[in-house]
N, C-alpha and C positions, 0 to 999 in steps of 0.2 A: 927758594928759601929766602927769608928776609935778612937783609944785612944788619949788622950791629948798629945800634941807635948811638948817638954822640954820647960821651961821658957825663956831660954836664949841660946847664942851661946856655951858657955862652958858646960852646962848641955847636949845640944845637941851633942858635940863632945863625952862627957862621955857615953852618951847613945849608940852612934854609937860603940864605943869602946866594949862595954859590949856586945851588940849583935853581932859583928863581931866576938869576941871571942867565943861566944856560938858556932856560925857557924863553925869556924873552928875547935874547940875542938870537937864536935859532929861528925863532917865529918870524922876528923882524927881516930876517933874510930869507924867507919862504921855505925853510927847512922843517916842514910840518908832517908829522908822521901819517901816514895813510894806510888803512888796512892794518896789515900785520907787519908793514914795514917801519921800522923804528931805528934807524942806524945810528941815532945820537942818544939812544935810551931815554928820551924824554918821558915815556911812561914810568920808568924806574924813577926818574926825578921828581915827578909828581908825587908817586907812592912814597918816596922819601920824605917830602914836605909833609904829606898826609901824617904819616906815622910820627914825625918829631912834633909836629904841631899838638897832636893827641896826646903823645907821651908827656910833654912838658906843660901841657895846658897853655899855650901860646895862642892869644887872640891873633887871628889872620883873616883879613877880609880881602879876598882875591881882588875884587874889582878896586878897591882903594890902593892896594899895592900896584897894580899896574897903572892906574892913573897917577900914582906919585912918580913912578919911574919910566913911563913910556917915553917922555922927552929925551931921554938918554940913548934911545935905540932908534934906527930907522923905522920910518912910519909904516905901520901894518894894521890888518883888521884885527882890532882888539878883542871883538866879539868872538874870532875863532879861537883865541887862546882862552879865553872866559869858558867857552863851550868845551874845550877840550879837557880844561882841570874839572869843571863840574860833572863831566861824563865819568871820569876817572874816579872823583869822590863818590859818585854814585855807585859805580861797580865796588869800589872799597867798602863802602857801607852796607851794600846787599850782601856781600862776602861775610861781613861781621856778624850781620844779622843772621845769615845762614848757619854760621858756626855756633852762634848763641843758641839757636834752636836746636841744637845738637845733631845737625846733618853732617 
């Protein structure tokens, strides 16, 4: 079940910032989910970002966001995080399409 969305745009932006910070911080220290292991709920964080961005129609460019903030974290392979987010975005959109088609 999906968690409740933030009540307004400001709360949504704060929630995105918090989730994105967790993603950047954990990837930068090598805490990357593998297979079914996701002890820090990063899949849920990405899903939350996607839901908030789509609900409030917030422009959000993953690559730009990572580039802007990467200097604040320990150096890590940025492409891993981009790939991870894109994979989850693809899964989310596939599920929406499946639901839309009435399955």
